[in-house]
C-alpha positions in Angstrom: 118.7 -30.1 -122.7 117.3 -32.0 -119.8 116.8 -30.3 -116.5 118.0 -31.7 -113.2 117.4 -30.4 -109.7 120.3 -31.2 -107.5 120.7 -31.0 -103.7 123.3 -32.4 -101.3 122.7 -35.1 -98.7 125.1 -36.1 -96.0 124.4 -39.7 -95.3 125.5 -41.0 -91.9 123.5 -43.9 -90.5 119.9 -42.5 -90.0 120.8 -38.7 -90.2 120.3 -36.6 -93.3 120.9 -32.9 -93.7 119.9 -31.0 -96.8 121.4 -28.0 -98.5 120.7 -26.5 -101.9 123.4 -26.5 -104.5 123.6 -24.6 -107.8 121.8 -26.3 -110.6 123.8 -28.5 -113.0 123.6 -31.2 -115.6 125.3 -34.3 -114.4 127.1 -36.6 -115.3 126.9 -36.8 -119.1 126.4 -33.1 -119.5 130.1 -32.6 -118.4 132.6 -31.9 -121.2 136.2 -33.0 -121.5 138.5 -30.0 -121.6 142.0 -29.5 -123.0 144.8 -27.2 -121.8 148.5 -26.7 -122.4 151.5 -25.9 -120.1 155.2 -25.1 -120.3 156.0 -27.0 -117.1 153.3 -29.5 -116.4 152.1 -27.5 -113.4 150.6 -24.2 -114.6 148.2 -24.6 -117.5 146.7 -21.9 -119.7 143.1 -21.4 -120.5 141.2 -24.6 -121.3 139.0 -25.3 -124.3 136.2 -27.7 -124.8 137.7 -31.0 -126.2 134.6 -33.2 -126.3 131.1 -32.8 -125.1 129.2 -35.3 -122.9 132.3 -37.4 -122.0 134.5 -38.6 -119.2 137.4 -40.8 -118.2 140.0 -39.6 -120.7 143.4 -41.2 -121.4 145.7 -39.6 -124.0 149.0 -41.0 -125.2 151.6 -40.4 -128.0 151.6 -43.0 -130.7 153.9 -43.6 -133.7 156.0 -40.6 -132.9 153.8 -37.8 -134.3 150.3 -39.1 -133.5 148.2 -38.5 -130.3 145.3 -40.8 -129.5 142.8 -40.1 -126.7 140.2 -42.7 -125.5 137.3 -41.7 -123.3 133.8 -42.6 -122.2 131.3 -41.0 -124.6 127.8 -40.1 -123.6 126.4 -38.4 -126.6 122.7 -39.0 -127.1 120.5 -40.6 -128.1 120.7 -43.3 -125.5 121.4 -46.9 -126.5 123.1 -45.6 -129.7 126.7 -46.4 -130.6 127.8 -43.1 -129.0 126.0 -43.6 -125.7 128.2 -44.8 -122.8 130.7 -46.3 -125.2 134.5 -46.0 -125.3 135.5 -43.7 -128.2 138.8 -42.5 -129.6 140.1 -39.3 -131.3 143.3 -38.7 -133.1 145.6 -35.7 -133.5 148.5 -35.3 -136.0 149.6 -31.8 -135.0 150.4 -32.1 -131.3 146.8 -31.7 -130.1 145.9 -28.5 -132.0 143.2 -30.3 -134.0 141.5 -33.7 -133.6 139.4 -36.1 -135.6 135.8 -36.7 -134.8 135.1 -39.4 -132.1 134.9 -43.0 -133.3 133.5 -45.7 -131.0 136.0 -48.6 -130.7 135.1 -52.2 -131.6 136.4 -55.0 -129.4 136.2 -58.3 -131.3 136.0 -61.7 -129.5 134.8 -60.2 -126.3 132.2 -62.6 -124.8 128.7 -61.4 -125.3 127.9 -62.0 -121.6 130.5 -59.4 -120.5 129.6 -56.0 -119.4 130.4 -53.3 -121.9 133.9 -51.9 -121.7 134.3 -48.7 -119.6 137.1 -46.6 -118.0 139.7 -46.9 -120.8 143.4 -46.7 -120.4 145.7 -46.7 -123.4 149.4 -47.9 -123.8 151.8 -48.5 -126.6 153.5 -51.9 -126.8 155.3 -54.0 -129.4 156.3 -51.2 -131.7 153.1 -49.7 -133.2 150.6 -51.9 -131.4 148.1 -50.4 -128.9 146.7 -52.1 -125.8 143.6 -50.8 -124.1 142.9 -51.7 -120.5 139.4 -51.3 -119.3 136.9 -52.2 -116.6 134.3 -54.9 -117.3 132.9 -58.1 -115.8 132.1 -61.6 -117.0 128.4 -61.0 -116.3 126.3 -57.9 -115.5 126.8 -57.2 -111.8 123.6 -57.6 -109.8 124.5 -54.8 -107.4 125.8 -52.5 -110.1 129.3 -52.4 -108.8 130.9 -55.3 -107.0 133.9 -57.6 -106.9 133.2 -59.2 -110.2 134.3 -56.0 -112.0 137.9 -56.5 -113.0 140.5 -55.0 -115.4 140.7 -56.5 -118.9 142.6 -55.7 -122.0 142.5 -55.8 -125.8 145.0 -55.1 -128.5 144.9 -53.1 -131.7 147.0 -52.0 -134.7 144.8 -49.0 -135.6 143.4 -47.7 -132.3 139.8 -48.5 -133.3 139.5 -52.2 -133.9 140.7 -54.3 -130.9 141.0 -58.0 -130.2 139.9 -59.1 -126.7 142.6 -60.8 -124.6 141.1 -63.6 -122.4 141.1 -63.5 -118.6 141.4 -60.5 -116.3 144.6 -58.5 -116.0 143.9 -57.5 -112.4 141.3 -59.1 -110.2 140.8 -58.1 -106.6 138.7 -60.9 -105.1 136.9 -58.8 -102.5 136.6 -55.5 -104.4 135.8 -54.1 -107.8 138.7 -52.5 -109.7 137.8 -49.5 -111.9 139.5 -46.5 -113.4 142.8 -48.3 -114.3 146.0 -46.6 -115.4 148.9 -48.5 -116.9 152.3 -47.5 -118.2 155.7 -49.0 -119.0 158.5 -47.4 -116.9 162.0 -48.7 -116.1 161.6 -52.1 -117.7 158.3 -52.9 -115.9 154.6 -52.3 -116.5 152.9 -50.4 -113.7 149.2 -50.6 -112.9 147.2 -48.3 -110.6 143.5 -48.1 -109.7 141.8 -46.2 -106.9 140.8 -48.6 -104.0 137.8 -46.6 -102.9 137.7 -43.4 -100.9 140.7 -41.1 -101.4 142.4 -42.0 -98.1 142.5 -45.6 -99.2 145.0 -44.8 -102.0 145.5 -47.0 -105.0 146.2 -50.6 -105.9 149.6 -51.1 -107.4 150.5 -54.1 -109.6 153.5 -54.7 -111.8 154.1 -56.9 -114.8 157.0 -57.9 -117.1 154.7 -58.2 -120.2 151.6 -56.1 -119.6 149.5 -59.3 -119.3 150.5 -61.1 -116.2 150.3 -58.7 -113.2 151.4 -59.2 -109.6 150.3 -57.3 -106.6 152.8 -55.1 -104.7 152.2 -52.7 -101.8 149.4 -50.3 -102.3 150.0 -46.6 -103.0 149.2 -44.6 -99.8 147.1 -41.4 -99.9 145.0 -39.1 -97.7 141.4 -37.8 -97.9 142.5 -34.8 -100.1 144.0 -36.8 -103.0 142.1 -39.3 -105.1 144.2 -41.6 -107.3 141.8 -41.4 -110.1 143.7 -40.2 -113.1 146.7 -41.3 -115.2 150.4 -42.0 -115.2 152.8 -39.8 -117.2 156.5 -40.4 -117.9 158.5 -37.2 -117.2 161.9 -38.7 -118.0 163.7 -42.0 -117.5 164.1 -41.4 -113.8 160.7 -39.9 -113.0 157.2 -41.3 -113.3 154.3 -39.0 -112.5 150.7 -39.6 -111.6 148.1 -36.8 -112.2 145.1 -37.3 -110.0 141.9 -35.7 -108.7 141.2 -33.5 -105.6 140.2 -29.9 -104.9 142.6 -29.1 -107.8 144.3 -31.5 -110.2 147.6 -32.6 -108.7 150.6 -34.8 -109.5 153.1 -36.9 -107.5 156.3 -38.4 -108.7 158.4 -41.5 -108.1 161.6 -43.0 -109.3 160.5 -46.6 -108.9 156.7 -46.7 -109.0 156.5 -47.6 -105.4 157.9 -44.8 -103.2 156.1 -41.5 -104.0 157.1 -38.0 -103.1 155.0 -35.0 -102.2 151.7 -33.9 -103.8 152.0 -30.9 -106.1 148.9 -29.0 -107.2 148.3 -27.6 -110.6 146.1 -24.5 -111.3 143.4 -26.7 -112.9 140.1 -27.5 -111.3 138.6 -30.6 -112.7 138.9 -34.4 -112.4 140.3 -37.6 -113.9 143.2 -35.9 -115.7 145.5 -37.3 -118.4 148.7 -35.5 -119.3 151.2 -36.2 -122.1 154.6 -34.6 -122.3 155.1 -33.4 -125.9 158.5 -31.8 -125.3 160.5 -30.3 -122.4 158.4 -27.2 -122.5 155.1 -28.4 -123.9 152.5 -30.5 -121.9 149.0 -31.3 -122.9 146.2 -32.1 -120.4 142.8 -33.5 -121.1 140.4 -33.7 -118.1 136.8 -33.7 -117.0 135.5 -30.2 -116.8 132.7 -28.5 -114.9 129.1 -29.1 -115.8 127.4 -27.1 -118.4 125.0 -24.4 -116.9 121.3 -24.9 -116.8 118.8 -22.0 -116.7 116.2 -22.3 -113.9 113.3 -22.1 -116.3 114.4 -25.3 -118.0 113.7 -27.5 -115.0 110.6 -26.1 -113.5 108.4 -28.7 -115.1 110.4 -31.6 -113.6 109.2 -30.8 -110.1 105.6 -31.1 -111.2 106.3 -34.6 -112.5 108.7 -36.1 -109.9 108.6 -34.9 -106.3 111.0 -37.1 -104.3 111.6 -37.0 -100.6 114.6 -38.9 -99.2 114.7 -40.6 -95.9 117.5 -42.9 -94.6 116.7 -46.5 -93.7 119.6 -48.4 -92.2 122.0 -48.6 -95.1 119.6 -47.6 -97.8 117.6 -44.7 -99.2 113.8 -44.7 -99.1 112.0 -42.8 -101.8 108.6 -41.2 -101.6 107.1 -39.9 -104.9 103.9 -38.3 -106.1 103.9 -40.8 -109.0 101.9 -43.7 -107.8 101.7 -45.8 -110.9 105.0 -45.1 -112.6 108.0 -47.5 -112.4 111.1 -45.8 -111.2 114.7 -46.6 -112.1 117.8 -45.3 -110.4 121.4 -44.8 -111.3 124.3 -44.0 -108.9 127.4 -42.3 -110.3 130.8 -41.3 -108.8 131.8 -37.7 -108.9 133.9 -38.5 -112.0 130.8 -39.7 -114.0 131.4 -43.5 -113.5 128.2 -45.5 -113.3 128.5 -47.9 -110.4 125.0 -49.0 -109.7 121.6 -49.0 -111.4 118.3 -50.8 -111.2 114.6 -50.6 -110.5 113.4 -49.0 -107.2 111.8 -51.8 -105.3 109.4 -51.2 -102.4 110.5 -47.5 -102.5 114.0 -48.4 -101.4 117.5 -48.3 -102.8 120.1 -50.3 -101.1 123.6 -48.6 -100.8 125.3 -51.0 -98.4 127.6 -52.1 -101.3 129.0 -48.6 -101.7 132.3 -47.5 -100.2 132.5 -44.3 -98.2 132.6 -41.3 -100.6 130.5 -38.8 -102.6 127.9 -40.1 -105.1 125.2 -38.8 -107.3 121.8 -40.5 -107.4 119.5 -40.1 -110.3 115.9 -41.3 -110.2 113.9 -41.5 -113.4 110.4 -42.3 -114.4 109.8 -44.6 -117.4 106.6 -42.6 -118.1 108.5 -39.5 -119.0 111.4 -38.6 -121.3 114.3 -39.0 -118.9 113.0 -36.5 -116.4 115.6 -36.8 -113.7 116.4 -35.6 -110.2 120.0 -35.9 -109.2 120.9 -36.1 -105.5 124.4 -35.7 -104.3 125.0 -37.7 -101.1 128.0 -38.5 -99.0 128.2 -41.9 -97.5 130.4 -42.0 -94.4 
């Protein structure tokens, strides 16, 4: 297990304050967890659903089958299981599941960024459509407006055929973490705009392919619309999202939402499926796995990084004078939004929206020895 030394940085123009946090592995050392409920609000004890994973979406398929798609980070890196969308199936209402299988998207142009942030839907009888984030080329800044929502269709949940053109494209912003569902004779699409108080984009479609923008879903700084839709009944659509605790909100038309209701679950990016009137299943991103302090002592001897602000960037000073450094920036829900080589000891973050991020700096001369830094950009 690799050792990471985290600390928190509040980034506000040229002011940085430091405070020590508990040690943790992040982000691909987080597991997905699964829990059940009688009412969709109070859930029982959670179990590990899948190690080293994030961004889950679970749906009912063919009546008695459940299928869950998620981002899989099982090592080794650059293998078919590393940072790939995978699926698992259940044939007994979620009590047991198959082993993860990475999906295959045929006819997707080779120049496109790999699919991430999956969202599943059922359409046309037994067909499955997967919506996901991607871009026609690799973004130069890691996360920018060329990242759109695309889709592919499948008959078995594993092999998909890419559908040309973007389903949703915001010209001035990237769109990630999509959620799509069919409710009251219309397809509804939601994706978080940026920081929690910005709410979510809302699009509708008659066919699940051609989407039109409608007024955004409002929010506040306590409720992040990163999560998934769930149909409660024919008159109520729910959205389960992220915050200090996982919450849900409800609507009768997809546009006007009611009050936020908290569950008893602490985690992120939830997906809930209603199995029956008194049986709900939730899969969500759980807390990091613990790391013993003795496991990361050697990292400090190899990488000693000091952070200073520089306008809208981060300047890095390291004891490694001849080792190239690479960086990765993740959201709090394990989504990679920026990566690259540290140039002139500086990392630009002017493209980031206000929010909380994790920065990981790595040396190519060592085996993924990392130092994650949690910083808040205001």
